[in-house]
C-alpha positions, 0 to 999 in steps of 0.5 A: 364888388358892388358899385356902392359897397366901393362908394362906401369904402371911398367915403371910409377912406375919406374918413379917414383922411380927414381924421389924420390931421385932427388926430395931429391937432388935437395931440399938439393941443391936448401936449399944450393944455393938458385938459380931458376934452382935448383928451376924449377928443383925441381918443374918440378920433383914434377910436373913428380911425380903428372903424373906418380902418375895419370898414375898408378891411371888411369891405373888402375881404367881407364883400359877400356880407353886404352883397346880399340884399342891395337893402343894406347896401344903401344904409351902409352907404348912407351910414357912412355919408351921416359920418362923413357929414359929421367928420368934416363939419369936425374938420372944419371948424378944428383946422379952420 
């Protein structure tokens, strides 16, 4: 597998690792407060977990799909990196 796609898979794994504690905190908060906003955060985090898990699966099962164009590989890595920044920001504000 190409190093950029491997890096994108690693970043997707990091995103998933950051989302797990967020789901736990937001579920606990939803049970406490029961507001729609916190429920939306739970659904958001679960959707992002599923999306990252599917991305990891496709990175390894369909590596040839991404290996054709280095430009595509860079874009995939940049998008995963931006997602990491967003999830890291949510993690920081939620868990601090």
